C-alpha positions in Angstrom: 21.2 -0.9 3.4 22.8 -1.6 7.1 21.0 -1.5 10.0 17.0 -1.9 10.0 14.1 -1.8 13.0 11.8 -4.4 11.6 9.1 -2.2 13.8 9.3 1.4 12.1 8.8 -0.2 8.3 5.4 0.2 7.6 2.9 -2.2 7.1 1.1 -2.6 4.1 -1.3 -5.2 2.4 0.3 -7.9 0.0 -2.7 -10.4 -1.2 -4.6 -9.0 1.5 -2.9 -10.2 4.2 -0.5 -7.8 6.7 3.3 -7.9 5.6 6.6 -5.8 6.3 8.9 -5.9 3.4 12.9 -5.7 3.3 14.8 -5.6 0.3 18.9 -6.3 0.2 20.6 -5.9 -3.2 20.0 -9.7 -3.8 17.1 -10.6 -2.1 13.7 -9.5 -0.3 12.0 -10.9 2.8 9.0 -10.9 3.7 7.5 -10.6 7.4 3.6 -11.9 7.1 1.2 -11.6 10.4 -1.5 -13.7 8.9 -4.5 -14.0 10.5 -6.5 -17.2 11.2 -8.8 -17.6 7.9 -6.4 -15.3 5.6 -5.2 -17.3 2.1 -2.9 -16.6 -0.5 -4.6 -17.9 -3.7 -2.5 -20.6 -6.0 -0.4 -18.4 -7.7 3.4 -18.8 -9.3 6.5 -16.6 -9.9 10.1 -16.8 -11.6 11.7 -16.1 -7.9 12.8 -18.9 -5.6 10.9 -18.4 -2.2 11.9 -19.9 1.1 9.1 -19.9 3.8 10.0 -20.2 7.4 6.9 -20.6 9.8 7.8 -18.9 13.1 4.4 -18.9 14.6 1.3 -20.2 14.2 -0.3 -22.8 11.8 -1.1 -22.9 7.9 -1.8 -25.5 5.5 0.4 -24.9 2.7 0.3 -26.2 -0.9 3.6 -26.7 -3.2 2.4 -28.1 -6.7 0.4 -31.0 -5.9 1.3 -31.0 -2.3 -0.6 -29.6 0.7 1.2 -30.1 4.5 -0.1 -28.4 7.4 3.4 -26.8 9.2 4.0 -24.8 11.9 6.6 -23.4 14.2 9.9 -24.3 12.8 9.1 -25.4 9.4 10.7 -24.5 6.3 9.3 -25.1 2.5 11.9 -24.3 -0.4 9.3 -23.8 -3.7 11.5 -23.7 -6.5 11.0 -21.0 -8.8 7.8 -20.8 -11.0 6.1 -24.0 -9.0 2.6 -22.9 -8.5 1.4 -23.1 -4.5 -1.0 -21.4 -2.1 -1.3 -21.2 1.6 -4.0 -20.9 3.9 -3.6 -19.8 8.1 -4.9 -22.2 10.3 -4.4 -19.6 13.2 -2.7 -16.3 13.4 1.0 -16.9 11.7 3.7 -15.3 11.6 5.7 -16.4 8.8 9.0 -15.0 7.2 9.4 -15.6 3.4 12.9 -14.9 1.6 12.9 -14.6 -2.0 15.5 -14.6 -4.8 16.1 -12.7 -6.4 14.8 -9.5 -5.2 10.6 -9.0 -5.7 10.8 -5.5 -7.6 7.2 -6.0 -7.6 6.8 -5.5 -3.8 9.3 -2.2 -3.8 
């Protein structure tokens, strides 16, 4: 724990997209770099998720609702709720998960 340099965290592929993953004691933070056209297929998980769009535009579906979101958008995804995403442009998104995503360790 403590101070981290995001640039020193190895980039990895999650769902076919580029990501850097940071874990705290109770949360996981995923810094995504989506290329235009990247898709995260529909899925659900037991974690609460908060998506923060920093750059770019994406179509995000949560449950039965789809919206095009851009910089400044914050989307709260409750546990076990189906959701998916498609990058319209290159995007930078920070997702926060609670509790920690052990599957991302």
